[in-house]
BALOBA-1460 file (C-alpha; in Angstrom, 3 decimals):
// residues 381
<rec num="1" residu="m" x="34.438" y="7.127" z="-106.887"/>
<rec num="2" residu="m" x="34.701" y="4.224" z="-104.619"/>
<rec num="3" residu="y" x="30.959" y="4.109" z="-103.583"/>
<rec num="4" residu="r" x="27.841" y="3.387" z="-106.138"/>
<rec num="5" residu="s" x="24.965" y="5.972" z="-105.071"/>
<rec num="6" residu="y" x="21.951" y="5.076" z="-103.843"/>
<rec num="7" residu="p" x="18.554" y="7.287" z="-104.423"/>
<rec num="8" residu="d" x="16.761" y="5.864" z="-102.584"/>
<rec num="9" residu="l" x="18.266" y="6.069" z="-99.139"/>
<rec num="10" residu="e" x="18.455" y="8.346" z="-97.012"/>
<rec num="11" residu="i" x="21.631" y="9.120" z="-95.696"/>
<rec num="12" residu="m" x="21.973" y="10.706" z="-92.044"/>
<rec num="13" residu="a" x="24.301" y="12.993" z="-91.062"/>
<rec num="14" residu="q" x="27.565" y="12.878" z="-88.686"/>
<rec num="15" residu="q" x="27.610" y="14.273" z="-85.150"/>
<rec num="16" residu="k" x="31.260" y="15.124" z="-85.537"/>
<rec num="17" residu="s" x="33.515" y="15.475" z="-88.698"/>
<rec num="18" residu="l" x="37.030" y="16.035" z="-88.662"/>
<rec num="19" residu="k" x="37.001" y="19.344" z="-87.922"/>
<rec num="20" residu="d" x="36.073" y="18.188" z="-83.782"/>
<rec num="21" residu="l" x="39.723" y="17.045" z="-83.097"/>
<rec num="22" residu="k" x="41.793" y="18.620" z="-80.398"/>
<rec num="23" residu="r" x="45.106" y="17.733" z="-82.700"/>
<rec num="24" residu="s" x="44.364" y="18.613" z="-86.177"/>
<rec num="25" residu="d" x="48.214" y="17.206" z="-87.360"/>
<rec num="26" residu="l" x="46.420" y="14.144" z="-86.471"/>
<rec num="27" residu="f" x="44.740" y="14.258" z="-90.031"/>
<rec num="28" residu="q" x="48.090" y="14.063" z="-92.292"/>
<rec num="29" residu="q" x="46.496" y="13.849" z="-96.315"/>
<rec num="30" residu="k" x="50.263" y="12.858" z="-97.096"/>
<rec num="31" residu="g" x="52.475" y="9.920" z="-97.625"/>
<rec num="32" residu="y" x="55.504" y="9.359" z="-94.654"/>
<rec num="33" residu="i" x="58.688" y="8.587" z="-96.079"/>
<rec num="34" residu="a" x="62.019" y="9.249" z="-93.895"/>
<rec num="35" residu="e" x="60.123" y="11.600" z="-91.645"/>
<rec num="36" residu="e" x="59.125" y="13.716" z="-94.026"/>
<rec num="37" residu="w" x="55.572" y="14.108" z="-95.733"/>
<rec num="38" residu="v" x="55.644" y="13.342" z="-99.520"/>
<rec num="39" residu="e" x="53.332" y="13.390" z="-102.296"/>
<rec num="40" residu="a" x="53.054" y="10.385" z="-104.940"/>
<rec num="41" residu="a" x="56.360" y="11.074" z="-107.111"/>
<rec num="42" residu="d" x="54.400" y="11.161" z="-110.215"/>
<rec num="43" residu="g" x="51.012" y="13.151" z="-108.414"/>
<rec num="44" residu="k" x="48.488" y="10.970" z="-108.888"/>
<rec num="45" residu="t" x="45.483" y="10.606" z="-106.029"/>
<rec num="46" residu="f" x="43.166" y="9.173" z="-104.676"/>
<rec num="47" residu="n" x="39.371" y="9.837" z="-102.152"/>
<rec num="48" residu="v" x="38.906" y="8.172" z="-98.832"/>
<rec num="49" residu="y" x="35.438" y="8.683" z="-98.286"/>
<rec num="50" residu="d" x="33.280" y="8.770" z="-95.496"/>
<rec num="51" residu="p" x="30.824" y="5.073" z="-95.472"/>
<rec num="52" residu="a" x="28.258" y="6.286" z="-93.208"/>
<rec num="53" residu="t" x="27.829" y="9.526" z="-95.737"/>
<rec num="54" residu="l" x="30.129" y="9.392" z="-98.428"/>
<rec num="55" residu="d" x="31.885" y="12.389" z="-98.318"/>
<rec num="56" residu="k" x="34.979" y="12.852" z="-98.919"/>
<rec num="57" residu="l" x="37.030" y="13.016" z="-96.408"/>
<rec num="58" residu="a" x="40.485" y="13.726" z="-97.699"/>
<rec num="59" residu="t" x="42.860" y="13.145" z="-100.521"/>
<rec num="60" residu="i" x="46.005" y="10.572" z="-100.522"/>
<rec num="61" residu="p" x="48.474" y="10.371" z="-102.693"/>
<rec num="62" residu="e" x="48.573" y="7.112" z="-104.892"/>
<rec num="63" residu="m" x="51.571" y="5.838" z="-104.513"/>
<rec num="64" residu="g" x="53.746" y="2.574" z="-106.512"/>
<rec num="65" residu="r" x="56.401" y="1.355" z="-106.223"/>
<rec num="66" residu="e" x="59.423" y="4.055" z="-106.895"/>
<rec num="67" residu="d" x="58.120" y="5.300" z="-103.991"/>
<rec num="68" residu="t" x="57.769" y="1.868" z="-102.296"/>
<rec num="69" residu="d" x="61.117" y="1.793" z="-102.991"/>
<rec num="70" residu="k" x="62.381" y="4.884" z="-101.467"/>
<rec num="71" residu="a" x="60.574" y="3.626" z="-98.369"/>
<rec num="72" residu="i" x="62.660" y="0.749" z="-98.717"/>
<rec num="73" residu="k" x="65.445" y="2.628" z="-99.248"/>
<rec num="74" residu="a" x="65.231" y="4.446" z="-96.152"/>
<rec num="75" residu="a" x="64.557" y="1.737" z="-94.131"/>
<rec num="76" residu="h" x="67.320" y="0.275" z="-94.962"/>
<rec num="77" residu="e" x="69.504" y="3.244" z="-94.248"/>
<rec num="78" residu="a" x="68.563" y="3.552" z="-90.752"/>
<rec num="79" residu="f" x="68.760" y="-0.075" z="-90.334"/>
<rec num="80" residu="q" x="72.077" y="0.561" z="-90.072"/>
<rec num="81" residu="s" x="72.160" y="3.295" z="-86.821"/>
<rec num="82" residu="y" x="68.772" y="1.386" z="-85.526"/>
<rec num="83" residu="k" x="69.632" y="-1.621" z="-85.001"/>
<rec num="84" residu="k" x="72.453" y="-0.709" z="-82.021"/>
<rec num="85" residu="t" x="70.364" y="1.239" z="-80.940"/>
<rec num="86" residu="t" x="70.159" y="-0.609" z="-76.774"/>
<rec num="87" residu="a" x="66.606" y="-2.415" z="-76.111"/>
<rec num="88" residu="r" x="66.232" y="0.063" z="-72.492"/>
<rec num="89" residu="q" x="66.191" y="2.893" z="-75.625"/>
<rec num="90" residu="r" x="63.742" y="1.189" z="-77.784"/>
<rec num="91" residu="a" x="61.290" y="0.459" z="-74.520"/>
<rec num="92" residu="r" x="61.128" y="3.832" z="-73.737"/>
<rec num="93" residu="w" x="60.010" y="4.804" z="-76.924"/>
<rec num="94" residu="l" x="57.407" y="2.450" z="-77.341"/>
<rec num="95" residu="r" x="56.350" y="3.263" z="-73.699"/>
<rec num="96" residu="k" x="55.904" y="6.916" z="-75.072"/>
<rec num="97" residu="w" x="54.174" y="6.548" z="-77.948"/>
<rec num="98" residu="s" x="51.658" y="4.065" z="-76.440"/>
<rec num="99" residu="d" x="51.395" y="6.614" z="-73.473"/>
<rec num="100" residu="l" x="50.418" y="9.434" z="-76.630"/>
<rec num="101" residu="c" x="47.895" y="6.831" z="-77.995"/>
<rec num="102" residu="l" x="45.344" y="6.947" z="-74.599"/>
<rec num="103" residu="e" x="46.310" y="10.939" z="-74.251"/>
<rec num="104" residu="n" x="45.301" y="11.226" z="-77.920"/>
<rec num="105" residu="a" x="42.367" y="8.722" z="-78.510"/>
<rec num="106" residu="e" x="39.696" y="10.149" z="-79.015"/>
<rec num="107" residu="d" x="40.954" y="12.015" z="-81.924"/>
<rec num="108" residu="l" x="42.539" y="8.621" z="-83.179"/>
<rec num="109" residu="a" x="38.953" y="7.481" z="-82.875"/>
<rec num="110" residu="l" x="37.055" y="9.540" z="-83.793"/>
<rec num="111" residu="i" x="38.834" y="9.642" z="-87.409"/>
<rec num="112" residu="l" x="38.900" y="5.516" z="-86.772"/>
<rec num="113" residu="c" x="35.053" y="5.660" z="-86.920"/>
<rec num="114" residu="l" x="34.369" y="8.440" z="-89.729"/>
<rec num="115" residu="e" x="36.971" y="5.845" z="-91.909"/>
<rec num="116" residu="n" x="36.074" y="2.733" z="-90.795"/>
<rec num="117" residu="g" x="32.771" y="3.435" z="-89.967"/>
<rec num="118" residu="k" x="32.849" y="1.494" z="-87.217"/>
<rec num="119" residu="t" x="30.566" y="3.494" z="-83.652"/>
<rec num="120" residu="l" x="32.753" y="6.113" z="-81.925"/>
<rec num="121" residu="t" x="33.098" y="3.100" z="-78.406"/>
<rec num="122" residu="e" x="33.945" y="0.586" z="-81.501"/>
<rec num="123" residu="a" x="36.820" y="3.333" z="-82.214"/>
<rec num="124" residu="k" x="38.551" y="4.048" z="-78.737"/>
<rec num="125" residu="g" x="38.245" y="0.435" z="-77.294"/>
<rec num="126" residu="e" x="40.186" y="0.145" z="-80.840"/>
<rec num="127" residu="v" x="42.684" y="2.679" z="-79.563"/>
<rec num="128" residu="t" x="43.368" y="1.069" z="-76.238"/>
<rec num="129" residu="y" x="43.498" y="-2.314" z="-77.718"/>
<rec num="130" residu="a" x="46.843" y="-0.281" z="-80.447"/>
<rec num="131" residu="a" x="48.222" y="0.829" z="-77.049"/>
<rec num="132" residu="s" x="47.992" y="-1.959" z="-75.882"/>
<rec num="133" residu="f" x="50.492" y="-3.754" z="-77.959"/>
<rec num="134" residu="l" x="52.906" y="-0.877" z="-77.612"/>
<rec num="135" residu="e" x="52.561" y="-1.553" z="-74.178"/>
<rec num="136" residu="w" x="53.982" y="-5.108" z="-74.683"/>
<rec num="137" residu="f" x="56.749" y="-4.625" z="-77.106"/>
<rec num="138" residu="a" x="58.055" y="-2.127" z="-74.910"/>
<rec num="139" residu="g" x="58.634" y="-5.139" z="-72.135"/>
<rec num="140" residu="e" x="59.901" y="-7.916" z="-74.714"/>
<rec num="141" residu="a" x="62.121" y="-5.537" z="-76.017"/>
<rec num="142" residu="e" x="63.868" y="-6.387" z="-72.867"/>
<rec num="143" residu="r" x="63.234" y="-9.611" z="-72.531"/>
<rec num="144" residu="t" x="65.181" y="-10.326" z="-75.675"/>
<rec num="145" residu="h" x="67.611" y="-13.132" z="-75.260"/>
<rec num="146" residu="g" x="69.868" y="-15.640" z="-75.457"/>
<rec num="147" residu="e" x="70.574" y="-18.849" z="-74.596"/>
<rec num="148" residu="t" x="73.287" y="-21.280" z="-73.501"/>
<rec num="149" residu="v" x="73.126" y="-24.817" z="-74.561"/>
<rec num="150" residu="p" x="74.356" y="-26.946" z="-72.641"/>
<rec num="151" residu="v" x="76.865" y="-29.997" z="-74.487"/>
<rec num="152" residu="a" x="77.862" y="-32.797" z="-74.311"/>
<rec num="153" residu="n" x="82.112" y="-32.195" z="-74.622"/>
<rec num="154" residu="l" x="83.744" y="-29.423" z="-72.047"/>
<rec num="155" residu="n" x="85.787" y="-27.844" z="-73.794"/>
<rec num="156" residu="q" x="83.034" y="-27.019" z="-76.357"/>
<rec num="157" residu="r" x="80.009" y="-23.873" z="-75.140"/>
<rec num="158" residu="i" x="77.404" y="-22.905" z="-77.312"/>
<rec num="159" residu="l" x="75.846" y="-19.609" z="-77.117"/>
<rec num="160" residu="t" x="73.101" y="-17.917" z="-79.058"/>
<rec num="161" residu="f" x="72.295" y="-14.653" z="-79.874"/>
<rec num="162" residu="k" x="68.980" y="-12.608" z="-81.939"/>
<rec num="163" residu="q" x="69.697" y="-10.453" z="-84.119"/>
<rec num="164" residu="p" x="67.351" y="-7.669" z="-85.851"/>
<rec num="165" residu="l" x="66.063" y="-8.880" z="-89.619"/>
<rec num="166" residu="g" x="66.574" y="-6.060" z="-90.651"/>
<rec num="167" residu="v" x="63.538" y="-3.822" z="-92.847"/>
<rec num="168" residu="a" x="59.779" y="-5.049" z="-91.742"/>
<rec num="169" residu="a" x="56.979" y="-4.543" z="-94.333"/>
<rec num="170" residu="c" x="53.739" y="-3.795" z="-92.333"/>
<rec num="171" residu="l" x="50.518" y="-4.938" z="-94.244"/>
<rec num="172" residu="a" x="47.230" y="-4.095" z="-92.367"/>
<rec num="173" residu="p" x="43.670" y="-4.428" z="-93.103"/>
<rec num="174" residu="w" x="40.891" y="-2.108" z="-93.323"/>
<rec num="175" residu="n" x="38.056" y="-3.456" z="-90.818"/>
<rec num="176" residu="f" x="41.229" y="-2.605" z="-87.547"/>
<rec num="177" residu="p" x="43.523" y="-0.301" z="-89.562"/>
<rec num="178" residu="i" x="45.148" y="1.219" z="-85.713"/>
<rec num="179" residu="a" x="45.349" y="-2.005" z="-83.949"/>
<rec num="180" residu="m" x="46.388" y="-3.979" z="-86.421"/>
<rec num="181" residu="i" x="49.861" y="-1.188" z="-87.632"/>
<rec num="182" residu="t" x="50.675" y="-1.451" z="-84.191"/>
<rec num="183" residu="r" x="50.954" y="-4.777" z="-83.217"/>
<rec num="184" residu="k" x="53.180" y="-5.226" z="-86.266"/>
<rec num="185" residu="c" x="55.214" y="-2.530" z="-85.952"/>
<rec num="186" residu="a" x="55.749" y="-3.073" z="-81.951"/>
<rec num="187" residu="a" x="56.906" y="-6.628" z="-82.567"/>
<rec num="188" residu="a" x="59.628" y="-5.079" z="-85.297"/>
<rec num="189" residu="l" x="60.900" y="-2.110" z="-84.152"/>
<rec num="190" residu="a" x="61.344" y="-3.945" z="-80.352"/>
<rec num="191" residu="a" x="63.168" y="-6.136" z="-81.799"/>
<rec num="192" residu="g" x="65.476" y="-3.709" z="-83.992"/>
<rec num="193" residu="c" x="63.928" y="-3.770" z="-87.007"/>
<rec num="194" residu="t" x="63.316" y="-0.660" z="-89.195"/>
<rec num="195" residu="t" x="59.646" y="-0.606" z="-90.863"/>
<rec num="196" residu="v" x="57.514" y="0.476" z="-93.948"/>
<rec num="197" residu="w" x="53.745" y="0.442" z="-93.654"/>
<rec num="198" residu="k" x="51.268" y="-0.415" z="-96.351"/>
<rec num="199" residu="p" x="47.510" y="0.920" z="-94.626"/>
<rec num="200" residu="a" x="44.150" y="-0.434" z="-96.768"/>
<rec num="201" residu="g" x="43.318" y="2.244" z="-99.297"/>
<rec num="202" residu="e" x="39.592" y="2.292" z="-97.477"/>
<rec num="203" residu="t" x="41.410" y="3.398" z="-93.934"/>
<rec num="204" residu="p" x="44.840" y="5.041" z="-94.725"/>
<rec num="205" residu="l" x="44.048" y="8.243" z="-92.140"/>
<rec num="206" residu="s" x="44.682" y="5.923" z="-89.138"/>
<rec num="207" residu="c" x="47.736" y="5.119" z="-89.675"/>
<rec num="208" residu="l" x="49.160" y="8.358" z="-91.260"/>
<rec num="209" residu="a" x="47.775" y="9.579" z="-87.656"/>
<rec num="210" residu="q" x="49.963" y="6.938" z="-85.889"/>
<rec num="211" residu="a" x="53.139" y="7.813" z="-87.585"/>
<rec num="212" residu="v" x="52.672" y="11.435" z="-86.297"/>
<rec num="213" residu="l" x="52.485" y="10.079" z="-82.868"/>
<rec num="214" residu="a" x="55.080" y="7.581" z="-83.182"/>
<rec num="215" residu="q" x="57.534" y="9.985" z="-84.721"/>
<rec num="216" residu="e" x="56.858" y="12.806" z="-81.484"/>
<rec num="217" residu="a" x="57.741" y="9.383" z="-79.584"/>
<rec num="218" residu="g" x="61.012" y="10.068" z="-80.777"/>
<rec num="219" residu="f" x="61.243" y="7.717" z="-82.873"/>
<rec num="220" residu="p" x="64.550" y="8.306" z="-85.240"/>
<rec num="221" residu="k" x="64.201" y="8.999" z="-89.096"/>
<rec num="222" residu="g" x="63.299" y="6.291" z="-91.539"/>
<rec num="223" residu="t" x="62.966" y="3.757" z="-88.574"/>
<rec num="224" residu="i" x="58.612" y="4.087" z="-89.929"/>
<rec num="225" residu="n" x="57.333" y="4.758" z="-92.908"/>
<rec num="226" residu="v" x="54.162" y="4.859" z="-94.364"/>
<rec num="227" residu="i" x="53.196" y="4.076" z="-98.197"/>
<rec num="228" residu="t" x="49.381" y="5.135" z="-99.279"/>
<rec num="229" residu="t" x="47.707" y="3.060" z="-102.558"/>
<rec num="230" residu="l" x="43.820" y="1.816" z="-103.397"/>
<rec num="231" residu="n" x="44.834" y="1.318" z="-106.961"/>
<rec num="232" residu="g" x="48.397" y="0.494" z="-106.211"/>
<rec num="233" residu="v" x="47.957" y="-3.021" z="-103.851"/>
<rec num="234" residu="s" x="49.204" y="-5.030" z="-106.440"/>
<rec num="235" residu="e" x="51.814" y="-2.872" z="-107.891"/>
<rec num="236" residu="v" x="53.038" y="-2.108" z="-103.899"/>
<rec num="237" residu="g" x="52.457" y="-5.859" z="-102.173"/>
<rec num="238" residu="k" x="55.180" y="-7.361" z="-105.878"/>
<rec num="239" residu="a" x="57.629" y="-4.658" z="-104.868"/>
<rec num="240" residu="l" x="57.717" y="-4.927" z="-100.863"/>
<rec num="241" residu="c" x="57.738" y="-8.872" z="-101.464"/>
<rec num="242" residu="e" x="60.558" y="-8.444" z="-104.680"/>
<rec num="243" residu="s" x="62.667" y="-6.547" z="-102.583"/>
<rec num="244" residu="k" x="65.939" y="-7.628" z="-101.577"/>
<rec num="245" residu="l" x="66.241" y="-5.600" z="-99.078"/>
<rec num="246" residu="v" x="62.861" y="-6.728" z="-97.116"/>
<rec num="247" residu="r" x="63.643" y="-9.014" z="-94.502"/>
<rec num="248" residu="k" x="59.717" y="-10.152" z="-93.054"/>
<rec num="249" residu="l" x="56.700" y="-8.955" z="-93.790"/>
<rec num="250" residu="s" x="52.475" y="-8.864" z="-91.856"/>
<rec num="251" residu="f" x="49.791" y="-9.727" z="-93.610"/>
<rec num="252" residu="t" x="46.337" y="-9.456" z="-92.516"/>
<rec num="253" residu="g" x="44.079" y="-10.150" z="-94.415"/>
<rec num="254" residu="s" x="42.310" y="-13.007" z="-96.823"/>
<rec num="255" residu="t" x="43.316" y="-16.414" z="-97.495"/>
<rec num="256" residu="r" x="43.842" y="-15.255" z="-101.397"/>
<rec num="257" residu="v" x="45.867" y="-12.669" z="-100.421"/>
<rec num="258" residu="g" x="47.895" y="-13.960" z="-98.118"/>
<rec num="259" residu="q" x="48.786" y="-17.043" z="-100.907"/>
<rec num="260" residu="l" x="50.170" y="-14.482" z="-103.688"/>
<rec num="261" residu="l" x="52.486" y="-12.315" z="-101.349"/>
<rec num="262" residu="a" x="53.692" y="-16.445" z="-99.451"/>
<rec num="263" residu="a" x="54.987" y="-16.831" z="-103.535"/>
<rec num="264" residu="q" x="56.053" y="-13.777" z="-103.981"/>
<rec num="265" residu="c" x="58.289" y="-13.452" z="-100.757"/>
<rec num="266" residu="s" x="59.454" y="-17.341" z="-102.115"/>
<rec num="267" residu="h" x="62.464" y="-16.049" z="-104.118"/>
<rec num="268" residu="s" x="64.091" y="-13.748" z="-101.468"/>
<rec num="269" residu="l" x="63.377" y="-16.392" z="-98.450"/>
<rec num="270" residu="k" x="61.445" y="-13.742" z="-96.214"/>
<rec num="271" residu="k" x="59.840" y="-14.652" z="-92.933"/>
<rec num="272" residu="l" x="56.590" y="-14.420" z="-92.700"/>
<rec num="273" residu="s" x="53.534" y="-13.692" z="-90.308"/>
<rec num="274" residu="l" x="50.273" y="-14.705" z="-92.018"/>
<rec num="275" residu="e" x="47.106" y="-14.011" z="-90.721"/>
<rec num="276" residu="l" x="45.327" y="-14.881" z="-92.967"/>
<rec num="277" residu="g" x="40.881" y="-15.762" z="-93.814"/>
<rec num="278" residu="g" x="38.254" y="-15.848" z="-91.040"/>
<rec num="279" residu="n" x="34.845" y="-18.512" z="-91.463"/>
<rec num="280" residu="s" x="34.029" y="-18.681" z="-87.720"/>
<rec num="281" residu="p" x="31.314" y="-21.266" z="-86.971"/>
<rec num="282" residu="f" x="28.748" y="-19.696" z="-83.630"/>
<rec num="283" residu="i" x="27.147" y="-22.968" z="-82.155"/>
<rec num="284" residu="v" x="24.186" y="-23.336" z="-79.523"/>
<rec num="285" residu="f" x="23.272" y="-26.714" z="-77.930"/>
<rec num="286" residu="d" x="19.718" y="-27.542" z="-77.188"/>
<rec num="287" residu="d" x="21.251" y="-26.901" z="-73.327"/>
<rec num="288" residu="a" x="21.999" y="-22.992" z="-73.955"/>
<rec num="289" residu="k" x="20.881" y="-20.694" z="-71.889"/>
<rec num="290" residu="l" x="19.124" y="-18.557" z="-74.583"/>
<rec num="291" residu="e" x="19.577" y="-15.256" z="-73.495"/>
<rec num="292" residu="t" x="23.565" y="-15.616" z="-72.901"/>
<rec num="293" residu="a" x="23.322" y="-17.219" z="-76.216"/>
<rec num="294" residu="v" x="21.462" y="-14.576" z="-77.950"/>
<rec num="295" residu="e" x="23.637" y="-11.682" z="-76.297"/>
<rec num="296" residu="a" x="27.203" y="-13.921" z="-77.265"/>
<rec num="297" residu="a" x="25.146" y="-14.256" z="-80.755"/>
<rec num="298" residu="i" x="24.747" y="-10.085" z="-81.329"/>
<rec num="299" residu="l" x="28.731" y="-10.029" z="-80.448"/>
<rec num="300" residu="a" x="29.790" y="-11.698" z="-82.668"/>
<rec num="301" residu="k" x="27.841" y="-11.460" z="-85.216"/>
<rec num="302" residu="f" x="27.553" y="-7.481" z="-85.160"/>
<rec num="303" residu="r" x="30.764" y="-6.141" z="-83.711"/>
<rec num="304" residu="n" x="32.028" y="-3.769" z="-86.253"/>
<rec num="305" residu="s" x="29.012" y="-4.243" z="-88.604"/>
<rec num="306" residu="g" x="30.290" y="-7.995" z="-89.309"/>
<rec num="307" residu="q" x="33.911" y="-7.035" z="-90.474"/>
<rec num="308" residu="t" x="35.864" y="-9.196" z="-88.163"/>
<rec num="309" residu="c" x="38.713" y="-12.143" z="-88.620"/>
<rec num="310" residu="v" x="36.497" y="-13.919" z="-86.256"/>
<rec num="311" residu="t" x="31.995" y="-12.636" z="-86.775"/>
<rec num="312" residu="a" x="29.976" y="-15.716" z="-87.081"/>
<rec num="313" residu="n" x="29.649" y="-16.184" z="-90.713"/>
<rec num="314" residu="r" x="27.774" y="-19.850" z="-89.726"/>
<rec num="315" residu="v" x="25.291" y="-19.946" z="-87.164"/>
<rec num="316" residu="f" x="24.889" y="-23.691" z="-85.576"/>
<rec num="317" residu="v" x="21.713" y="-24.276" z="-84.148"/>
<rec num="318" residu="q" x="20.158" y="-27.301" z="-82.040"/>
<rec num="319" residu="e" x="16.831" y="-28.437" z="-83.264"/>
<rec num="320" residu="g" x="15.572" y="-28.053" z="-79.923"/>
<rec num="321" residu="i" x="16.389" y="-24.237" z="-79.343"/>
<rec num="322" residu="y" x="16.212" y="-23.955" z="-82.777"/>
<rec num="323" residu="d" x="13.061" y="-21.839" z="-82.994"/>
<rec num="324" residu="k" x="13.293" y="-20.073" z="-79.318"/>
<rec num="325" residu="f" x="16.658" y="-18.668" z="-80.389"/>
<rec num="326" residu="t" x="15.604" y="-17.657" z="-83.636"/>
<rec num="327" residu="q" x="12.803" y="-15.376" z="-82.680"/>
<rec num="328" residu="a" x="14.778" y="-14.260" z="-79.394"/>
<rec num="329" residu="l" x="17.834" y="-13.479" z="-81.560"/>
<rec num="330" residu="s" x="15.394" y="-12.086" z="-84.393"/>
<rec num="331" residu="e" x="13.401" y="-9.427" z="-81.011"/>
<rec num="332" residu="k" x="17.019" y="-8.746" z="-80.260"/>
<rec num="333" residu="i" x="18.322" y="-7.413" z="-83.865"/>
<rec num="334" residu="k" x="15.097" y="-5.552" z="-83.917"/>
<rec num="335" residu="t" x="16.506" y="-3.547" z="-80.718"/>
<rec num="336" residu="l" x="20.054" y="-2.264" z="-82.353"/>
<rec num="337" residu="k" x="20.318" y="1.303" z="-83.627"/>
<rec num="338" residu="v" x="21.535" y="1.562" z="-87.109"/>
<rec num="339" residu="g" x="23.276" y="4.374" z="-88.476"/>
<rec num="340" residu="p" x="26.348" y="6.597" z="-87.900"/>
<rec num="341" residu="g" x="29.169" y="6.178" z="-86.205"/>
<rec num="342" residu="t" x="29.190" y="9.265" z="-84.291"/>
<rec num="343" residu="e" x="25.484" y="8.903" z="-82.822"/>
<rec num="344" residu="e" x="25.209" y="8.782" z="-79.589"/>
<rec num="345" residu="g" x="23.458" y="5.036" z="-79.028"/>
<rec num="346" residu="v" x="24.800" y="2.930" z="-82.423"/>
<rec num="347" residu="f" x="25.339" y="-0.068" z="-82.265"/>
<rec num="348" residu="v" x="25.875" y="-0.873" z="-85.953"/>
<rec num="349" residu="g" x="27.390" y="1.212" z="-88.196"/>
<rec num="350" residu="p" x="28.025" y="1.460" z="-92.260"/>
<rec num="351" residu="l" x="29.880" y="-1.164" z="-93.860"/>
<rec num="352" residu="t" x="33.184" y="0.399" z="-94.738"/>
<rec num="353" residu="h" x="33.612" y="-0.790" z="-98.847"/>
<rec num="354" residu="e" x="31.435" y="-1.167" z="-101.527"/>
<rec num="355" residu="r" x="32.485" y="-4.586" z="-101.870"/>
<rec num="356" residu="a" x="30.411" y="-5.636" z="-98.357"/>
<rec num="357" residu="v" x="27.871" y="-4.315" z="-99.141"/>
<rec num="358" residu="e" x="26.982" y="-6.642" z="-102.057"/>
<rec num="359" residu="k" x="28.470" y="-9.285" z="-100.319"/>
<rec num="360" residu="a" x="26.253" y="-8.968" z="-97.422"/>
<rec num="361" residu="m" x="22.819" y="-8.402" z="-99.746"/>
<rec num="362" residu="n" x="23.832" y="-11.693" z="-102.380"/>
<rec num="363" residu="h" x="23.984" y="-13.820" z="-98.811"/>
<rec num="364" residu="i" x="19.714" y="-11.789" z="-98.314"/>
<rec num="365" residu="t" x="19.123" y="-12.871" z="-101.330"/>
<rec num="366" residu="g" x="20.986" y="-16.519" z="-101.797"/>
<rec num="367" residu="k" x="23.079" y="-16.064" z="-104.469"/>
<rec num="368" residu="q" x="26.026" y="-16.388" z="-102.186"/>
<rec num="369" residu="h" x="26.430" y="-19.978" z="-101.148"/>
<rec num="370" residu="y" x="22.658" y="-21.708" z="-100.887"/>
<rec num="371" residu="p" x="18.661" y="-20.282" z="-101.054"/>
<rec num="372" residu="n" x="17.526" y="-18.090" z="-97.712"/>
<rec num="373" residu="p" x="20.227" y="-18.010" z="-95.447"/>
<rec num="374" residu="v" x="19.161" y="-16.315" z="-93.374"/>
<rec num="375" residu="i" x="16.217" y="-14.625" z="-90.993"/>
<rec num="376" residu="k" x="14.697" y="-12.297" z="-92.890"/>
<rec num="377" residu="l" x="13.229" y="-9.572" z="-90.415"/>
<rec num="378" residu="i" x="10.541" y="-6.945" z="-91.164"/>
<rec num="379" residu="i" x="12.238" y="-4.178" z="-89.272"/>
<rec num="380" residu="p" x="10.203" y="-0.796" z="-88.503"/>
<rec num="381" residu="s" x="11.617" y="2.156" z="-89.789"/>
């Protein structure tokens, strides 16, 4: 099981469930290859849980190398025709997809909230953010052009042409599963590349819902393929890195995994886009406006329950304002409502998985970094 049990913890119920979706077809429990919803080749599955209630949301295919190779092959075959489509046509598909995201924002936000744990308000914001990438790259598709380069010899002319690379692998993180997959694949699709998506095992439902909308928007067969896995991440990742048909890989995640992917991609000289790590500082000087500093600290630390790449993991406060700041921050934190993301007024939802819980507890107990690294509060129940 993905989560250990906490017998002394009172678990609150969600105010909404997947039954509240207006479009039930956005809830998919299979992988997506060559425009077909498929099970894993070996029949293996894994469960996706609601981190707020620990209830099972879905059972998803635990795909491996064989499935990944099929997805790569489907994307490569689709590339032969997709690369010949006009930039205007690709832009139209992307704009249509963006419109569909906004039209189905409530359903997408609910799916995201239930599998990731972030509040509905934050989830709706992420859906809008995701749609904005599709809209942006729709414009970029038609602005992709080469250059004429000045030369010294009048008998020569140098022209540059921009051409799509081929199959692009898009590896999305669990903290922003909808926004990061559109940011990655929209750029590739706009350029004329086909894609293989690998969503995080904790949050695959958001990406699968996006695949439904992309298909509805009109993207041709094989241009989008989705591989789902939780326990076979290293196997799937290695298959994507080692395949000579995959020409580009984009990954958002830890520095350690990014280094591993870069090493595995080096043999085929893939182009890489890596967004790695995050250990952001939050600095408060003596002349800071106290109220502004506290509000900014709350947003910087507690957005998505502190699970963003730009979360303030280190807070530096100048001595002259330290006591006032910590007191004001403590009082503000006491007012934040904690609970399931679908409950009205909740500001802090659950952490997405057990690893995050253990890391947070290690910070609190001083087992990580150094003793007493946090301000401890007594918050009334």
